[in-house]
C-alpha positions as CSV (number, residue, x, y, z in Angstrom):
1,X,34.0,203.2,140.4
2,X,34.4,199.5,140.9
3,X,35.8,200.0,144.4
4,X,32.9,202.4,145.3
5,X,30.4,199.8,144.2
6,X,32.2,197.2,146.3
7,X,32.0,199.6,149.3
8,X,28.2,200.1,149.0
9,X,27.7,196.3,148.4
10,X,29.6,195.7,151.7
11,X,27.5,198.3,153.5
12,X,24.2,196.8,152.2
13,X,25.4,193.2,153.2
14,X,26.4,194.3,156.7
15,X,23.1,196.1,157.1
16,X,21.2,193.0,156.1
17,X,23.2,190.9,158.6
18,X,22.5,193.4,161.4
19,X,18.8,193.3,160.6
20,X,18.8,189.5,161.1
21,X,20.9,189.6,164.3
22,X,18.2,190.5,166.8
23,X,16.2,189.1,169.6
24,X,12.7,187.7,168.9
25,X,10.1,187.3,171.6
26,X,8.6,183.8,171.9
27,X,4.9,183.1,172.1
28,X,4.8,183.1,175.9
29,X,4.9,182.6,178.7
30,X,3.4,186.1,179.0
31,X,2.4,188.4,181.9
32,X,5.2,187.6,184.4
33,X,8.8,187.3,185.2
34,X,10.9,184.4,184.0
35,X,13.6,183.6,186.5
36,X,15.3,180.4,185.2
37,X,15.5,177.9,182.4
38,X,16.4,174.2,182.2
39,X,16.8,172.0,179.1
40,X,16.3,168.3,178.7
41,X,16.6,167.1,175.1
42,X,14.1,169.0,173.0
43,X,12.2,170.1,176.1
44,X,12.7,173.7,177.4
45,X,11.3,174.5,180.9
46,X,10.9,178.0,182.2
47,X,10.4,178.9,185.9
48,X,8.3,182.0,186.4
49,X,7.8,184.6,189.1
50,X,4.1,183.7,189.9
51,X,2.8,181.1,187.5
52,X,5.0,178.1,188.1
53,X,6.8,176.1,185.5
54,X,6.1,176.1,181.7
55,X,7.2,173.6,179.0
56,X,7.9,174.3,175.4
57,X,8.6,171.3,173.1
58,X,8.9,173.4,169.9
59,X,11.6,176.0,170.6
60,X,9.3,178.5,172.2
61,X,6.6,178.5,169.6
62,X,4.1,177.5,172.3
63,X,4.1,176.9,176.0
64,X,2.1,174.7,178.4
65,X,1.9,175.1,182.1
66,X,3.1,171.9,184.0
67,X,2.2,172.7,187.6
68,X,0.1,169.7,188.9
69,X,1.2,169.2,192.5
70,X,3.3,172.4,192.6
71,X,2.1,174.1,195.8
72,X,1.4,177.9,195.6
73,X,3.4,179.3,198.5
74,X,3.3,183.1,198.4
75,X,0.0,184.9,198.4
76,X,-1.4,182.3,195.9
77,X,1.6,182.5,193.5
78,X,3.9,179.8,192.3
79,X,7.4,181.5,192.3
80,X,10.1,179.3,190.9
81,X,13.5,180.6,191.3
82,X,15.6,177.7,190.0
83,X,15.4,174.6,187.9
84,X,17.8,171.7,187.4
85,X,17.8,168.6,185.3
86,X,19.1,165.2,186.5
87,X,18.6,162.5,183.9
88,X,14.9,162.6,183.1
89,X,14.0,164.2,186.4
90,X,13.3,167.9,186.8
91,X,13.8,169.8,190.1
92,X,12.3,173.2,190.9
93,X,13.5,175.5,193.6
94,X,10.6,177.6,194.9
95,X,9.8,180.6,197.2
96,X,8.8,179.2,200.5
97,X,7.9,175.6,199.2
98,X,11.3,174.2,199.1
99,X,12.4,171.7,196.3
100,X,9.9,169.9,194.1
101,X,10.6,166.9,191.9
102,X,8.9,165.9,188.6
103,X,9.9,162.5,187.3
104,X,7.8,162.9,184.2
105,X,7.8,166.7,183.5
106,X,7.2,166.4,179.6
107,X,4.4,163.9,179.7
108,X,0.6,164.4,179.8
109,X,0.5,163.1,183.5
110,X,3.3,165.4,184.7
111,X,3.2,166.0,188.4
112,X,5.3,167.4,191.2
113,X,6.3,166.1,194.6
114,X,7.9,168.0,197.5
115,X,11.3,166.5,198.5
116,X,12.2,168.6,201.5
117,X,13.2,166.3,204.4
118,X,16.0,168.0,206.2
119,X,15.8,171.2,204.2
120,X,15.4,173.9,206.9
121,X,15.0,176.8,204.5
122,X,12.2,176.5,201.9
123,X,13.2,179.4,199.8
124,X,15.6,177.9,197.2
125,X,17.3,180.5,195.0
126,X,19.6,178.1,193.1
127,X,20.2,174.5,192.2
128,X,23.2,172.6,190.8
129,X,23.8,168.9,189.9
130,X,27.0,167.0,190.3
131,X,26.7,163.3,189.4
132,X,24.0,161.9,191.6
133,X,24.1,164.8,194.1
134,X,21.8,167.8,194.0
135,X,22.8,171.1,195.7
136,X,20.4,173.8,196.8
137,X,21.3,177.4,197.6
138,X,19.1,179.1,200.2
139,X,18.9,182.0,202.6
140,X,20.6,179.7,205.1
141,X,23.5,178.5,203.0
142,X,24.0,175.3,200.8
143,X,22.3,172.0,201.2
144,X,23.0,168.7,199.5
145,X,20.9,165.6,198.8
146,X,22.7,162.4,197.5
147,X,19.3,160.7,196.7
148,X,17.1,163.5,195.3
149,X,14.9,161.3,193.0
150,X,14.2,158.7,195.8
151,X,11.1,158.6,198.0
152,X,13.5,158.9,201.1
153,X,15.2,162.0,199.9
154,X,17.0,163.9,202.7
155,X,19.0,167.1,202.8
156,X,22.3,168.0,204.7
157,X,23.7,171.4,205.3
158,X,27.3,171.9,204.0
159,X,28.1,175.4,205.3
160,X,31.4,175.0,207.2
161,X,33.4,178.2,206.5
162,X,30.6,179.9,204.5
163,X,30.0,183.2,206.4
164,X,27.8,184.7,203.6
165,X,24.8,182.3,203.9
166,X,22.4,183.9,201.4
167,X,23.3,181.9,198.3
168,X,21.8,183.2,195.2
169,X,23.6,181.0,192.6
170,X,25.5,177.8,192.4
171,X,27.8,176.3,189.8
172,X,29.9,173.1,189.5
173,X,33.2,173.5,187.8
174,X,35.7,170.7,187.7
175,X,36.1,169.3,191.2
176,X,34.6,172.5,192.9
177,X,31.3,173.9,193.9
178,X,31.0,177.7,193.5
179,X,28.5,179.7,195.5
180,X,27.5,183.2,194.6
181,X,26.2,185.1,197.6
182,X,24.0,188.3,198.2
183,X,26.7,190.8,199.4
184,X,29.4,188.3,200.2
185,X,30.9,187.6,196.8
186,X,31.8,184.2,195.5
187,X,32.8,181.1,197.5
188,X,34.4,177.9,196.5
189,X,34.6,174.4,198.1
190,X,36.0,171.1,196.8
191,X,33.2,168.6,196.0
192,X,35.3,166.0,197.7
193,X,34.8,167.7,201.1
194,X,31.0,167.3,200.7
195,X,30.5,164.4,198.4
196,X,32.4,161.1,198.9
197,X,33.8,158.9,196.2
198,X,30.5,157.1,196.5
199,X,28.8,159.9,194.6
200,X,31.0,159.7,191.4
201,X,29.5,161.2,188.3
202,X,27.4,158.4,186.9
203,X,27.4,160.1,183.5
204,X,31.1,159.1,183.2
205,X,30.6,155.4,184.3
206,X,29.7,153.0,183.0
207,X,31.0,153.5,179.5
208,X,28.5,151.1,178.1
209,X,25.6,148.9,179.1
210,X,24.8,145.6,177.3
211,X,21.8,143.4,178.0
212,X,20.9,139.8,177.0
213,X,17.4,140.9,175.8
214,X,14.9,143.7,175.8
215,X,11.2,143.7,175.9
216,X,9.5,145.2,172.8
217,X,5.7,145.7,173.1
218,X,3.2,146.4,170.3
219,X,2.1,150.0,170.2
220,X,5.0,151.2,172.3
221,X,8.3,152.8,171.1
222,X,10.9,150.1,170.5
223,X,13.2,151.7,173.1
224,X,10.6,152.0,175.8
225,X,12.4,149.4,178.0
226,X,15.9,150.1,176.9
227,X,19.0,149.3,179.0
228,X,19.9,153.0,179.4
229,X,16.7,153.5,181.5
230,X,18.6,151.9,184.3
231,X,21.0,154.9,184.4
232,X,18.7,157.8,183.7
233,X,18.1,158.7,187.3
234,X,14.3,158.2,186.8
235,X,12.5,155.7,188.9
236,X,9.5,155.9,186.6
237,X,11.4,154.2,183.7
238,X,12.8,150.6,183.6
239,X,14.7,148.0,181.6
240,X,12.6,144.9,181.0
241,X,14.1,141.7,179.7
242,X,12.5,140.2,176.5
243,X,13.0,136.5,177.0
244,X,10.3,133.8,177.2
245,X,9.3,133.2,180.8
246,X,10.4,135.0,184.0
247,X,13.8,136.1,182.7
248,X,15.9,133.7,184.8
249,X,19.4,133.7,183.3
250,X,19.0,137.1,181.6
251,X,21.8,139.5,182.3
252,X,23.0,143.2,182.3
253,X,26.7,144.0,181.7
254,X,28.2,147.3,182.8
255,X,31.5,148.2,181.2
256,X,33.9,150.8,182.4
257,X,36.5,152.9,180.5
258,X,39.1,152.0,183.1
259,X,39.1,149.3,185.8
260,X,37.1,150.3,189.0
261,X,37.1,149.2,192.5
262,X,33.4,148.8,193.5
263,X,32.3,149.4,197.0
264,X,28.6,148.6,196.5
265,X,25.9,148.4,193.9
266,X,22.6,150.2,194.5
267,X,19.6,148.7,192.7
268,X,15.9,149.5,192.4
269,X,15.0,145.9,191.5
270,X,11.6,146.3,190.0
271,X,9.5,148.7,187.8
272,X,9.0,151.5,190.4
273,X,6.9,153.9,188.4
274,X,3.9,153.3,190.7
275,X,3.1,150.6,193.3
276,X,0.6,149.0,190.9
277,X,3.2,148.8,188.1
278,X,5.8,147.5,190.6
279,X,3.7,144.5,191.8
280,X,2.2,143.8,188.3
281,X,5.6,142.9,186.9
282,X,8.4,140.6,188.2
283,X,11.1,141.9,190.6
284,X,14.6,140.5,191.1
285,X,14.8,138.2,194.1
286,X,18.3,136.8,193.6
287,X,21.2,138.1,191.5
288,X,24.6,136.8,190.6
289,X,27.3,139.5,190.4
290,X,30.2,138.6,188.1
291,X,33.5,140.5,187.7
292,X,35.9,140.6,184.8
293,X,38.4,138.3,186.5
294,X,35.7,135.6,186.8
295,X,35.1,136.1,190.5
296,X,31.4,136.2,191.5
297,X,29.1,136.6,194.4
298,X,25.3,136.2,195.0
299,X,23.0,138.9,196.2
300,X,19.6,138.2,197.8
301,X,17.1,141.1,197.5
302,X,13.9,141.9,199.4
303,X,10.7,142.7,197.7
304,X,11.0,146.4,198.2
305,X,10.1,149.4,195.9
306,X,13.1,151.3,197.4
307,X,16.8,151.2,196.5
308,X,18.8,148.3,198.0
309,X,22.5,148.2,198.5
310,X,24.7,145.2,197.5
311,X,28.0,145.3,199.3
312,X,30.9,144.0,197.2
313,X,33.2,141.8,199.1
314,X,36.5,142.3,197.1
315,X,39.2,144.9,196.8
316,X,40.4,144.3,193.2
317,X,39.4,146.5,190.3
318,X,37.1,145.2,187.6
319,X,36.7,146.1,183.9
320,X,33.0,145.2,184.0
321,X,30.2,144.0,186.2
322,X,27.7,141.5,184.9
323,X,24.4,141.0,186.8
324,X,22.6,137.8,186.1
325,X,19.0,137.2,187.2
326,X,18.8,134.0,189.3
327,X,15.3,134.2,190.9
328,X,12.4,136.6,190.9
329,X,9.3,137.7,192.8
330,X,6.5,137.0,190.3
331,X,4.2,139.8,189.1
332,X,0.5,139.8,189.6
333,X,-0.2,140.4,185.9
334,X,3.0,140.1,183.8
335,X,5.9,137.7,183.6
336,X,8.5,140.3,182.6
337,X,11.3,141.1,185.0
338,X,12.1,144.8,185.3
339,X,14.8,147.0,186.9
340,X,14.3,150.8,187.2
341,X,17.8,151.9,188.4
342,X,21.3,150.6,189.0
343,X,24.0,152.8,190.4
344,X,27.6,152.1,191.7
345,X,29.6,153.3,194.7
346,X,33.4,153.3,194.0
347,X,36.4,153.1,196.3
348,X,39.2,155.5,196.1
């Protein structure tokens, strides 16, 4: 009798578990196909077959369309085949409109900008990210951009040996890019053949970022101008020093897990969110670059809202790089010195 009761109890328990293990439809987006997802923190983005991109910040309980600037390209429809996240930037591959970038997709002023220079096929089935490089799969093969979040974004075809050019899916695994094609199976190519050592995965280096100070403003989150903003791939965020005056002598220190040979430092030396914000704040004019062995060099920067490249004149590895502000271009409104992005190019 006891074993029989145990049997029925097990059946009831398994039945209860099977009732719980089921799919539940979220509260939208309704009325269309959902082709792709992308996740950035607690933000879930959905690309649809006609209504563009939707955002949910509450695990699908509610959805909001985020389509300002996203051009309708097919009979008045916004068809989004693919989505990809790089830092705080969101990229959308569309039908006939190419690739669009949103640097602020989860904010009230979210907007999209087409980034298609050099992209000869504007129907983008798939997207994949490797470090600072974005790959796009199209009817005409694979394209890559090594500066997808910059105003001067450009694309290059990387199709040598790819005889099935209709690339419906992409994935990065280890040191290879895989391309799934329509009717031609799966293809593989080493990233090193397409992306040089310059484009090393920034998520792996530096291991840490230390700053001498950080601006904290009233009525703003305490981490609004944190050091990590310089490595998030988003030109609309920035680190701001918090010292009195113009920030002369303030510094940033990038530490690496293992010593690195640095070829160049790429810097966006101001707050590049908008042109107004850029000129309202201080920008770096002169910077001292200091290495772990004590060697140093000076870099002079132009007053430009674009990335600048500091060539490193040495061949020895360094455990860290310390960047010290020596002079600034003064802001029209504020005396805070800001830097939106810093990236590194490494030697083999």
